N, C-alpha and C positions, 0 to 999 in steps of 0.2 A: 364774702358771699353770705347773705343772711341765712339763717337755719330755718327749717320748717318747725311747726308746733310739735310734730312727732318727735323730732330730735331734741328739742327743748325739754319735753316731758321726759324722755329717756335720760337726759343729762341731770335733771332734777332728781329723778328716782335713784340714779347712780350716786348722788351726793347726799342721800339719806332723807329725801322729801317723800311724803306719802300723800295720796289724794285724800282730802276730807270733804265733808259736805259744805256747801256754800257757793260753789260756782253756779251761775245762772245761765240758762240757755246753752250756747256752744262754748262755754268757758268752764275750766276746771280749776279748783283751788288746791294748792299744795302747801304742806306744813312740815317743818323740820323740828322735831321735838328737842333735839340736842342744842340747836341754836336759837329756837324760839321764833324763827323767821318764817313768813308765809308770803305767797305770791299767787296771782291768778294768771292763767295761760289760756289763750283762746284755743279751742279744739277744732282745727280745720287742717286741710292738707296744703294749704298755700304757705309761702315763705312769710316769716314775720317781718315787719318793717324794722329797719335799722334802729330807730329810737325805741321801739317797743322791746326789741331784743335786749338792748342795753339796759332798759328799765327793769326787765324781769331779772336779768343777771345781778343787777345792783340790789333789788329788793331781796333777792335770795342770798346775798352775801357771796356770790361766786365771782364777783369782779370788784 
């Protein structure tokens, strides 16, 4: 079952990501200083698509 944006943001924060400036509109940008990785997450209450969820996890180094 795909996760929501809210759950994805909580997962990123739990793994050392912090929100930084740079997301546009309804998107938020997150950066992890220890790994140097960053990713952008849409900020809405709907579930993320399977491909988008996979891409965010891969970009952040969590998968």
